[in-house]
N, C-alpha and C positions, 0 to 999 in steps of 0.2 A: 867597515862603516859602522857596524853594531858595537863593535868594542870599542872604538873610538867615542861613541855616543856615551856609553857606560863610563868610560874614564871621564870624559867632562863632566857629568853627572857628579860622580865620587869626588873629583877634584872641588867642586864647590862646596863639600860638606866640612865643616872644620874639625879637625882630629884626627886627620887620615891622610896617610902619604901613600901614593903607589909607587911600590918598589920594581914592580916588574908585570909585564904582560904577554901572554901567549896566544898563538893563533889556532891551536889545538889542543887535546886532552893528554897526548904523550907529552907534549912540550910544558904543559901545564904542570902535570906530575914533577917532573924535572926541576922546574923552577920553585915548587913548594919545597924540594928536598935541598936545593942550592940555598935559597933565600930566608926559607924559614918564616913566611910572613905570619902574622896573627890571625888575617881574615883572608880568604879566597873567595872572589865572586865568581860562580862558576855558572857558563851558558849550556844547556843541555845538548843543544845540537851544533857539535863542532866536528871537523873532519879527523881523521884517521882513528879517534877515540872521543866518542862522547861524553857527555857529561856525568853521567850515571856511572860509568866504567872508569872515569877519571877518578870520581869520589871513591869507588871500589879499592881502585889502586893506592888512594892515598892512604885508607885505611888499613888496606893489607901491608903496607910498607911499615905502617907505625908512625906515620909522621902527624906531629901535633898541628892541627891548623882548624880554626872555624870555618864554616861554609855557609855562604848564601848563595841561592840558586836563582837564577834569573831565566825564564824561559816561556815559549808559546806553550810546551807542553800542558794539556789540563785533564788529561786522563788519570783516574782515581791510581791506577797500577803504578804508574810512573812516580806521580806524587809520593806514594807509599814507600817506593824503592829510595827516593831519594833522602825522606825523612828517617827512614829506617837506617841510612848510611850516617846518621848524623847532622844533617844539615840544620841550622837553627833559624833558616826563614826559606821561604819559597814563594818568590814573586813572579807572577803571571805576566807576559806581554799582552798588549802593550799597557806599560805601567807610567805614572806619572813620577815626576821629580819628588813630590811629597811622600810618595810611598817609599822609594827608596831610602830618602833621608830618614824618614821615620824608623826605618829598620836599621839604619846605620848608627844613628843617635842614641838606639835603645839597646843596640851591641855596645857601642862606647860605654854607655853607663853601666851596663851589667860588667864590662871588661874593669872598669874604674872602681866600683864597689868590690868587689873580688879582692882587688889589689890593695886595698885598704885595710882587709880584716882578715883573721885566720879563718873564722866560723861566720855564719851569716843566719839571721834569724829567717822562719818560715815565711813571716810576713813580708820581709825585705825582698825574699826571693820571689814571692808572688807578685809583688807590686813591679819586678823588673818584666817577669814572664808574661803577665796579663796586660801588661802596659799598651800595645799595639794594638788587641783586640778593643780594648776601653778606648782608646782614643779615637780608633775607627769608628765606632757605634756613636761617637760625640761628634765627628766630623762633619762640618757645615756642609749642606747639600749645595750643589753649583746652583748658578741661576737657570730658572727654566728653560728649556731650548737646549742647554749645553750638556753635555754627556762626557763622561770622565776619557773614554776610547779615542774621541775625537780631540779632545783636549790634549792627550798625550802624544796623538799623532803630531798636531801643531807644533807642539813643543819639541819634539824630535827633529822636526823638518828644521825649524830656525836653530836649533842648536848645530845642526851639519852644515849650517852656511857660514862662511867668511865675511858677509858684508850683509847689511840691513836689507830685508826683502819687504815686498810691499803685499797686501792683502789679496791682491790679484794672484800675485806667486805663490801665494801659499793654498789661495783656493785650486790652482791648477795642479799642483803638486799631490795635494790631500785628497781631491775629488769631491769639494763640496763648492757651492756657491759662495759668491765674493762677499755678499751681504752676511753671509755665515761665517766666512773666516773673518770679517771684521769683528763681529761681535764676539768671537773667541779671543782676536787680539787685544779689542779693548779691555776683556777681563782680565785678561794675562797683563797689561799693563797697568790697570789699577791695582793688581795685587801685587805688583812690583818686580813680577818675573820676566818682562822683557820690556825693552828700553823703546821710546818713541823717537825715530829720526826723521825729522822734516825735510824733505829734498825738495830744493827751490829750483824750478826751469826758467827757462825765457818766456815759453808761453803756457798759457793754461795754469789751473790750479796748482799748489804744491802737493807733493805725493808723500803720505806717510810710509815710512818704512821701519821696520821693526829688527831688533836683534837682542839676545838673550843678555840680561841684566848683569 
């Protein structure tokens, strides 16, 4: 389920093509060896072989691939191990679509600029490396009463559904009040991240339902 959510997120980002998915670290190493992707998105908690071990396996085999880690692990030792093995970014769950989009677009810019020239100036490299941190500090805060963790949960729930859902259904599954769910949904609709579907019934007021845009 988590892998499918990640896939849907990445497919929405222009300039990327998913050429394979793996259900565990052993399969992941084999797919990297066979398919030779430019970038691998690795979850650290996987069966048979975890993400840290998978990353070590990739490096020990000399496989050339860039890596972005996505995980709930927030301990310093794990973060250090992953970055030490050459991951270009470390995204902690729960995360928003904007966070992974920013990471992927920065990576795309980095690869594009490297492909355009044989050498690069320090100022150009700094612009790429520090872009994420600069944009993060400039990012507008959410409206009062909303937080990024709950927003991420709402987005993830909606992205997993095959049909539009109501504020009540979101509230029940996320564990928040219906009026709170409605505030998040209104915000997401305003930002263009979800689309409103009005369902008309035979009796009573129409029901507002939402799906990923």
